[in-house]
N, C-alpha and C positions, 0 to 999 in steps of 0.2 A: 502494500501500501504508499502510493508517493504522497508524502502528506507535502501539501503547500503552504505558504503562511495564511491564505483561505480554509485551506482541509484542516490544516492543524485548531484552526478558532472553532470551527466546524464539530473537530473531535473532540475540542474537551468541553467544548460547552455542550455537544450531545444531542440525541433526539427522542422526544419524549415515546413517540411509537414506537422508535428500535427497541431503545429500553426495557420495553414490557417484555419481552421474551427473555431477557436476563434477569435472573433474580436476586433482587438486591440484598437478600439478608441466606440464610442457612447453609449447610455444610459448605458450599464452595467458596462463600465469601468468607467466612471464616477460613477456611484453609489456606485459604491467598493472603490475609492479614498477617495470620501467624508464622507463615513459611517464609513470607517477605521480612519479618521485622525479626524472625530469629537468623535467617542469612546474613544480614544486613545488622545484626549483633556480634555474630562471629566472624563478619569483615573486619569489622572497627577493630576488634583482636588481633586479628591478623598483620593488619598493616599495622597497630601500635606495636608488636612483637617484633616485625622485620623493621622495624624503623627503631625502634629501643636497641635492637642486637647489632643494627649498624651503626649507631653512634657508637655504641660502645667498642665495637671491635674497630671503628675509625682514631678512638681516643686513645685508646691503647696502642694502634699500631703506629699515632704521630707522634705520642709518647717515644717511644721505641726508637723511633727512627733516627734520632736528633741524641739521644744516650745509648753511651756504650758500657760495660764494668769492665774494670781488672781486676783479676784474683789475683790475689798474692800467698803461696801458701809456702813458707821456711818455718826455719826453729825458731824457738821464742826468743833468740839472741840475735838474731838476724831478721825479724820480722820489721823492726822499725827501720833500717840502714835500706833494706830493698823498698818499702813504701816511701820513702824521701827519693832514693834513686829514680822511681819509678814517675814522679811526681816533677821532677826537675826535669825527664824527659818528655812530660807531657808539656810541660812550659817551653818547649822548643820545639815541639811538632806543630806545622802547620795546619790549620782545621781544627784546631782545638780551641774553643770555644773557653773552655773554662774546666778545672778539675780538682778533685778533693778527696780524701780520704775518707769514708763514714768511720762515726764514732762508734765505741760501744753500743750504748744505747742505741742508736740507728739501724744497726745490724743485730740485737735482741728483738727490736719491732718488726724487722723484716721475718725471723725465725718465730716471734709469736703462734701467728696461726696456725704451724705447723705442730710445733711443740710445745706450745704453752707459756705462759707468762714465765713460770720458775726454773727455766731454762738456766745450770749455772754454766753460764758463757765464758768465765775468766775458767774456770777447769778443764774448759776441751779446746782442741786446738782447731780453733774456727779461721780461717781464711779470712784475711783483711782485703775488705772491697775498696775499691777507688770506683767513685762514679765519672764519667767523663763525657764533658755536654760537646756538640759538635758543631763548627760555625755553618754556615750556610754552603760551605762549596765542601764540605764536610775533610776528611783526613783519609789518606791510605793506610789501609787494616792491615795490608802488607807489610809495608814498608814500617811501620810501627810495631808489629809483633817480633820483626828482625832485630830490632834496637832494644825491645825491652827481651828477647832471648840473648844477648850478647851481655846487656847489662844487668838483666835482673833474671834470673834463671830462674825462680822461682813464681813468676805473673805469665797470666794468661789472659789473652786478652778475646773479650766474648761481645762482638757487637750488635748484637740480637736479631743479626740476618733473618736467625733459625727460628727467631720465634716473631719477627713480623710476616713473615711470607704464610703460614696459616693462620694469622690473623685475617689478613687481606683475604685471603680464600674466603675464609668464614664468614666475612661481609658479603661480599659475593653471594656466595651459597646462600644465606638467610635473606638474603633480597629478592632471588630467586624461587624462594621456596613463599615467601608472602605475598608473590607476585601468583605461583601454583594455586597457592592455597581460594585466593579472594577466583581466578576463573574457576577451581573447583564449586566454590562458592556459588557461581554465577550457572553453572550447568545444573546442581541441584535445584536450585531456585527454578529456573525455567523447565526441567522436571516436572516440578513440583506444581507448576501452574498449569505445564501441557494434561498434566491430570485431570484438575480442576475446572479447567475449561471444557476435556473432553467430557466431563461427568454434566455440567451445566448444560453441554450441549444436548446431550441424550437423554436428559431431566425435562426438556423444553423442545422436545422433537414435537409434538403435537401444534404447541403455539407457533413453531418456526413451519411445519406443513399449512398453517392458517392462512401466515403470510406470505407464504407463495401463492395460496391460492387469491390471493385481494391483490397480486401485481409485484411483492416486493422481491428483490434480487437479493440473490446469496451477498452478492458483496456488501448489500447494504445493510442485512443480519450480521453479516461478520462483524462490521466494522461497530455496532453495538457490543458485542460479545469483546472483541479488543479493546472497545475503551475503556466497558468496567473491570475489566481484569487489569487493565493498563494503567487504573487509577487506581486501585484497590491496593496492587505493587507498591506502587509510587506513595501512600500513605502508611502501610506499611513498615516501608523500609524507611522512612523517614521518622516513625519509632521507633524501630531498632537502631537506627542511629543515635536518638536522640538519651535510648537506656545505654547501649552502649558509651555511650561521651560519660555519660554521670558515672558508669562503674569504671570506667579510668582513670575519672578525678577523683575516686573516693581511694583509689589504691596508692600504698607508700608513695612518699615522694624518693628522689633518687638521693640516695646516700653509702659513702664509700664502702658503711661496715657491711652493706647487705648486699654490693657488686651489682648482679645479672637479676636479682630476685627482687632490687627497688629501680624505681623510675622507668616503667613500663607504661607509655603512653607518646604523646606527641609534642612538641615544642614548638612554638613561635608558625610560621606559614602552613608547617606540617598538618595545622587543625583545618586547613581549607581541603584535605585531599576526601575528609569526611562528606561532604559536600558534596563530591560526585557519586557517591554511594546510591542514593535515592534514583537520581536519574539514568543511573546504569541498569539497575534491578527494573526500572519501567522498561527502558531499551529490551531486555532480556524480555521481560513479561508482555512487551509488544509483539518481539517475531516471534516467541511461543505461541501466543494466544493465536495470531494472523493465521502460521500452519494448521494447527491444530484446528482452528474453523475452517480455513478452506479445505483440510481434507475432510472433517467430519461432513461439513455440507457434499461437498461430492459425492461421499457414499450415500449421503441420505435418497432413499426414493423421491 
């Protein structure tokens, strides 16, 4: 059905005579509203999960991209000397913006989530960690490794490449999963609308036969079904988006302690994506009902 501006206004306003063949209430009306609202609710959470995990992976990736770590393992008597030697090398390394040795308290804080707050750090052979912040142009990791190997034999450079790669891959995969989830939800919505439209057409076969006898064409009758089911889906999807948005707002805000388990939702202009869900759901209902109406009316005697 090609909707010009004039036909679109006619489609929205409807035709009282044609609408009589479509039940305003009942099983099909409830099924359409409920399925549209439920699928829109799920679409909100699919988008929220995709965007939240994408933000988390992007943040971790950007933080790791400009930072590296040097781990120094040496006997207690040589640890301080090797740490100072590594810091002197970093001061003269091109592409290193800043470097500092982490204190005992900072290293304890890094290990606390894994071993608890009572870790006896002083009695354990914990390596000394040096944080390296890269400049915009970065540094040559291979060259730095050679210098460390020559002057600080207990030093190991980790430029976080092996950590960044899976995070970037995870971000892309999660975004793709969100898109796939929305497509699956759209397909399920179309299937439910098709079932409801077929049921409504079958239930009103006698009314449709009478309308045909008085001269109504199948296109005229199909438009009534398409209009009613499209508007019902639009209403249900809008309700589902509102309920999903309220549920997202009631979730805990982003916290460093909660990590991935908090901060699920949208930020800034990302909320505008929710405005696309009701019209997309209505477009799915339009196509599904149009196909079902044309096929069913064609098979009717």
